[in-house]
C-alpha positions in Angstrom: 7.7 -5.0 12.0 7.5 -5.5 15.7 5.4 -3.0 17.7 7.7 -0.2 18.9 7.6 3.5 19.6 7.2 5.8 16.6 10.4 7.6 15.6 8.2 10.5 14.5 5.0 11.1 16.5 1.8 11.9 14.6 1.2 15.7 14.6 -1.7 16.8 16.7 -4.5 18.0 14.5 -4.5 21.5 16.2 -0.9 21.9 15.0 -1.5 21.0 11.3 -1.7 24.1 9.0 -5.2 24.7 7.5 -4.2 23.9 3.9 -2.8 20.5 5.0 -5.9 19.9 7.1 -8.1 20.5 4.1 -6.1 18.0 2.1 -6.5 15.5 4.9 -10.3 15.6 5.1 -10.8 12.3 3.2 -8.1 10.6 5.3 -10.0 10.1 8.5 -11.2 6.9 10.3 -14.7 6.2 11.4 -14.1 8.3 14.6 -13.1 11.3 12.5 -9.4 11.0 13.5 -6.7 11.5 10.8 -5.0 8.2 10.1 -1.6 7.9 11.7 0.3 7.7 8.5 -1.0 11.1 7.3 -0.8 12.7 10.7 2.9 11.7 10.8 3.6 13.0 7.3 1.9 16.2 8.3 5.2 17.1 10.0 6.1 18.4 6.5 2.7 19.9 5.5 3.8 21.3 2.1 5.3 17.9 1.0 2.3 16.1 2.3 -0.2 18.2 0.3 1.9 17.5 -2.9 2.3 13.8 -2.1 -1.5 13.5 -1.6 -2.1 14.7 -5.1 -0.2 11.8 -6.6 -1.6 9.4 -3.9 -5.1 10.4 -4.8 -4.5 9.4 -8.4 -3.0 6.1 -7.4 -5.7 5.3 -4.8 -8.8 6.9 -6.4 -8.3 7.5 -10.1 -6.2 4.4 -10.9 -7.2 2.6 -14.1 -6.4 -0.8 -12.7 -9.4 -2.7 -11.3 -9.7 -2.2 -7.6 -9.0 -5.9 -6.8 -5.8 -5.8 -8.9 -4.7 -2.6 -7.3 -5.2 -4.1 -3.8 -3.3 -7.3 -4.7 -0.4 -5.2 -5.8 -0.5 -3.0 -2.7 -0.6 -6.0 -0.3 2.2 -7.7 -2.1 4.3 -4.5 -1.7 3.4 -4.3 2.0 4.6 -7.9 2.4 7.8 -7.5 0.4 8.6 -4.3 2.4 7.4 -5.8 5.7 5.3 -2.7 6.2 2.7 -3.8 8.8 0.7 -0.6 8.9 0.2 -0.7 5.1 -0.6 -4.4 5.2 -3.3 -4.0 7.9 -4.9 -0.9 6.3 -5.1 -2.6 2.9 -6.4 -5.9 4.2 -9.6 -4.1 5.0 -9.7 -2.4 1.6 -8.9 -5.7 -0.2 -11.7 -7.5 1.5 -14.1 -4.8 0.3 -12.7 -5.4 -3.2 -13.6 -9.0 -3.1 -10.2 -10.5 -2.2 -10.7 -13.5 0.1 -8.7 -14.1 3.3 -7.0 -17.1 1.7 -5.9 -15.0 -1.2 -4.6 -12.3 1.1 -2.6 -14.9 3.0 -1.2 -16.2 -0.3 0.3 -12.8 -1.1 2.8 -13.5 1.7 4.4 -16.4 -0.3 7.3 -15.9 -2.7 7.0 -16.5 -6.4 3.7 -17.6 -7.8 1.3 -17.7 -4.9 -1.4 -19.5 -6.9 -3.1 -16.7 -8.8 -3.8 -17.1 -12.5 -3.8 -15.0 -15.7 -3.4 -11.3 -15.3 -3.2 -11.4 -11.5 -0.2 -13.8 -11.7 1.4 -11.4 -14.1 0.7 -8.4 -11.9 2.3 -10.1 -8.9 5.3 -11.1 -10.9 5.6 -7.5 -12.1 5.3 -6.2 -8.6 8.1 -8.5 -7.4 10.3 -7.4 -10.2 9.6 -3.7 -9.9 10.1 -3.8 -6.1 13.4 -5.6 -6.3 14.9 -4.2 -9.5 12.9 -1.2 -10.7 12.4 -2.9 -14.1 10.5 -5.7 -15.8 11.9 -8.5 -17.8 10.6 -9.1 -21.4 8.5 -12.1 -20.4 6.5 -10.3 -17.8 6.2 -7.2 -19.9 4.8 -9.3 -22.8 2.2 -11.0 -20.6 1.1 -7.6 -19.0 0.9 -6.1 -22.5 -1.6 -8.9 -23.5 -3.9 -8.0 -20.6 -3.5 -4.3 -19.8 -4.0 -1.0 -21.7 -1.2 1.5 -21.8 -2.8 3.6 -19.0 -3.0 0.5 -16.8 0.6 -0.3 -17.4 1.6 3.2 -16.3 -0.7 3.0 -13.3 0.9 -0.3 -12.3 4.3 1.3 -12.1 2.9 4.3 -10.3 1.1 2.0 -7.8 4.2 0.0 -7.0 6.3 3.2 -6.7 3.7 5.0 -4.5 3.2 2.1 -2.1 6.9 1.3 -1.9 7.4 4.9 -0.9 4.6 4.7 1.7 6.2 1.5 3.0 9.5 3.2 3.4 7.9 6.0 5.4 6.0 3.5 7.6 9.0 1.5 8.4 11.5 4.3 8.8 9.2 6.5 11.0 7.9 3.4 12.8 4.2 4.4 12.2 1.9 2.3 14.4 -1.5 1.1 13.4 -4.6 2.6 15.1 -6.3 0.2 17.6 -9.1 -0.8 15.2 -6.6 -1.7 12.5 -4.1 -3.3 14.9 -7.0 -5.7 15.8 -6.5 -7.3 12.3 -3.1 -8.7 13.6 -5.0 -11.6 15.0 -7.0 -12.4 11.9 -4.6 -11.7 9.1 -1.2 -10.8 10.4 1.6 -9.6 8.1 3.2 -12.8 6.9 6.9 -13.1 7.8 9.5 -12.6 5.1 10.8 -15.6 3.3 14.0 -16.3 1.5 13.3 -17.1 -2.1 
């Protein structure tokens, strides 16, 4: 997504109701500022608080391994062309042990060179994103590797981050300067026709 003006401006912290501010405490950058995505969604504080409950499960209580979760999220960001989501999760993925070459590979259609359960997770992410369902081949492969709770969390992760990507793209949420700096290192790969 090209740099542009936000359609919805982030809400100034002084204008966010106290209950929403409390819910946003963990969603601040190193300078103590609320991340732009959450400050933007604070324009609807009641919905934000409820959305964060689900988001906290997906991001913090997820039964998928951290590395797997981040591969899925970055794949969604690429499929949706949600730059803010991509750049935020590049940092998280690196901390989870995903290499820069692996991150770049997530911006290639089909099988980007991962093996085993990671290949199955990416195939599932592609199918869930495009068709809200899984074919029997991918389901069987996932079932061989994942527990029931992990299968549910996979669907929740794809759904959560597809929703976040829609908000990012629709409201034109712009990355903070420290995150935008990653555009040079690991920019969001352009979409491809598969």
